[in-house]
C-alpha positions as CSV (number, residue, x, y, z in Angstrom):
1,X,0.1,0.0,-0.2
2,X,1.4,3.5,-1.0
3,X,0.8,5.9,1.8
4,X,-1.5,9.0,1.0
5,X,-0.7,12.6,2.3
6,X,-2.9,12.2,5.3
7,X,-0.7,9.1,6.6
8,X,2.7,10.6,5.4
9,X,1.8,13.7,7.6
10,X,0.7,11.6,10.8
11,X,3.8,9.6,10.7
12,X,5.9,12.7,10.6
13,X,3.7,14.2,13.3
14,X,4.5,11.1,15.4
15,X,8.1,11.4,14.6
16,X,7.8,7.7,13.2
17,X,9.1,9.2,9.9
18,X,11.6,12.2,9.8
19,X,12.5,14.4,7.0
20,X,14.4,17.4,7.6
21,X,14.0,20.0,6.5
22,X,10.7,19.9,5.4
23,X,8.1,22.5,4.1
24,X,4.4,21.4,4.1
25,X,4.2,22.5,0.5
26,X,6.6,19.5,-0.3
27,X,3.9,17.2,0.6
28,X,2.0,15.9,-2.4
29,X,-1.1,13.6,-2.7
30,X,1.1,10.5,-2.5
31,X,4.7,11.4,-2.2
32,X,7.2,14.0,-0.7
33,X,9.0,16.2,-3.1
34,X,13.0,16.5,-2.3
35,X,15.3,19.3,-3.2
36,X,18.7,19.1,-4.7
37,X,21.7,19.8,-2.4
38,X,25.0,21.8,-3.2
39,X,27.4,19.2,-3.6
40,X,28.0,16.8,-6.2
41,X,30.7,14.2,-7.4
42,X,31.6,14.0,-11.2
43,X,33.3,10.9,-12.4
44,X,36.7,11.6,-13.3
45,X,36.5,9.5,-16.7
46,X,39.7,10.9,-18.2
47,X,42.1,8.8,-16.1
48,X,39.9,5.7,-16.0
49,X,40.6,2.9,-18.4
50,X,37.9,0.7,-16.5
51,X,35.6,0.5,-13.9
52,X,36.0,-2.5,-11.6
53,X,33.5,-3.5,-9.0
54,X,36.1,-5.3,-7.2
55,X,38.5,-2.6,-6.8
56,X,38.0,0.1,-4.1
57,X,40.3,2.6,-6.3
58,X,38.7,2.0,-9.6
59,X,36.7,5.1,-9.5
60,X,37.8,8.6,-8.6
61,X,35.4,11.7,-8.6
62,X,35.7,15.2,-8.6
63,X,33.9,17.2,-6.1
64,X,32.1,20.3,-7.1
65,X,30.1,22.6,-5.0
66,X,27.6,25.0,-6.4
67,X,27.1,28.3,-4.5
68,X,24.0,29.8,-3.3
69,X,22.1,31.5,-6.1
70,X,24.5,29.7,-8.6
71,X,23.4,26.8,-11.0
72,X,25.1,23.6,-12.1
73,X,25.0,23.3,-16.0
74,X,24.6,19.3,-16.7
75,X,25.9,18.8,-20.0
76,X,24.4,15.9,-22.6
77,X,25.6,12.3,-21.7
78,X,27.0,13.5,-18.4
79,X,26.3,11.4,-15.1
80,X,27.2,12.8,-11.7
81,X,25.9,12.1,-8.3
82,X,24.0,14.8,-6.1
83,X,22.2,14.6,-3.0
84,X,19.0,15.9,-1.5
85,X,19.1,18.7,1.1
86,X,16.7,16.6,3.1
87,X,17.9,14.0,5.4
88,X,15.4,11.2,5.9
89,X,15.0,8.5,8.5
90,X,12.6,5.6,7.8
91,X,11.0,3.5,10.5
92,X,11.5,-0.3,10.5
93,X,8.0,-0.8,9.0
94,X,8.3,1.6,6.0
95,X,10.2,1.6,2.7
96,X,10.4,4.5,0.3
97,X,10.9,4.8,-3.4
98,X,12.8,7.6,-5.2
99,X,11.4,8.8,-8.4
100,X,12.5,11.6,-10.6
101,X,9.8,14.5,-11.3
102,X,8.1,14.4,-14.4
103,X,8.9,17.9,-15.3
104,X,12.5,17.3,-15.2
105,X,11.9,13.9,-16.9
106,X,10.5,16.0,-20.0
107,X,13.9,18.0,-20.3
108,X,15.8,14.5,-20.3
109,X,16.9,14.6,-16.7
110,X,17.1,11.3,-15.1
111,X,17.4,11.2,-11.3
112,X,18.3,7.8,-10.6
113,X,20.0,5.0,-12.7
114,X,18.9,2.1,-10.7
115,X,19.0,2.9,-6.7
116,X,15.0,4.0,-6.2
117,X,14.8,1.9,-3.3
118,X,15.2,3.1,0.4
119,X,15.3,0.4,3.1
120,X,13.5,0.4,6.4
121,X,15.8,1.8,8.9
122,X,17.7,4.1,6.6
123,X,19.0,7.4,7.9
124,X,20.8,10.0,5.9
125,X,20.5,12.1,2.6
126,X,19.7,10.4,-0.3
127,X,22.5,10.3,-3.2
128,X,20.9,10.8,-6.6
129,X,22.3,9.3,-9.8
130,X,21.5,12.2,-12.1
131,X,22.1,12.2,-15.9
132,X,21.1,14.5,-18.8
133,X,19.9,12.1,-21.8
134,X,18.9,15.0,-23.9
135,X,20.9,16.5,-26.4
136,X,21.3,20.1,-25.0
137,X,22.6,21.0,-21.7
138,X,20.1,21.7,-18.6
139,X,20.6,24.2,-15.8
140,X,20.0,22.7,-12.2
141,X,19.6,24.8,-9.2
142,X,20.3,23.9,-5.5
143,X,16.9,24.1,-3.6
144,X,15.0,23.1,-6.8
145,X,12.6,20.2,-6.1
146,X,14.5,17.3,-7.9
147,X,12.9,14.1,-6.9
148,X,9.7,12.6,-4.9
149,X,9.8,10.0,-2.1
150,X,6.7,7.5,-1.8
151,X,6.1,5.3,0.9
152,X,4.9,1.9,1.5
153,X,4.2,-0.1,4.5
154,X,5.6,-3.7,5.2
155,X,3.5,-6.3,6.3
156,X,5.4,-6.1,9.7
157,X,8.4,-4.8,10.8
158,X,11.7,-5.8,9.2
159,X,14.2,-8.2,11.2
160,X,17.4,-6.5,10.3
161,X,16.9,-2.9,9.4
162,X,19.2,-1.2,7.1
163,X,21.3,0.7,9.7
164,X,22.4,-2.8,10.8
165,X,24.4,-3.8,7.5
166,X,23.9,-0.8,5.1
167,X,27.1,0.3,3.4
168,X,25.6,4.0,3.2
169,X,23.9,4.3,6.6
170,X,24.2,7.9,7.8
171,X,25.4,9.7,4.7
172,X,25.8,13.3,4.1
173,X,26.1,14.8,0.9
174,X,26.9,12.4,-2.5
175,X,28.5,9.1,-1.8
176,X,30.4,7.2,-4.5
177,X,30.0,3.5,-5.0
178,X,30.9,1.1,-2.3
179,X,30.1,-2.1,-4.3
180,X,33.7,-3.4,-3.6
181,X,32.6,-4.3,-0.1
182,X,30.3,-6.9,-1.7
183,X,33.3,-9.1,-2.9
184,X,35.2,-10.9,-0.1
185,X,39.0,-10.3,0.2
186,X,41.0,-12.7,-1.8
């Protein structure tokens, strides 16, 4: 069951679901809009002959920070990691799904490549996998509404919440991949 605005507001009021900062206007009929942060990680693909998921140092990123009142110009074909301004904390009985906003999709901006699922017990900012699939540059502004979260109830509390084993628990700012942690040391 996807939660409607009434239940989202109740969970926020009860402090079972935390989204901070949150303006009431961000709450939609069955989701909550989240805003783009100021910090980005851009793959340094000039020095990468290959990305190897087993290697911790396979990918290097350049950090970028956009000043208040400025914009980021996302060139066609570019992929980068961004973050939400909001920090969220999910209870052990709730799952969230990150979706791009239709208005941005209509400009060719994708907000997540595959990571649209947020596990119960997650706490932190959401890292966004942003790409421009159009053939013209698009301006992105910190604080603009960039994505939306919808929420689904679990049948019961999960046995092991994300915070127990999660690689990205407590993240602040965009974080690069930690897939290398999935491979046992050889």
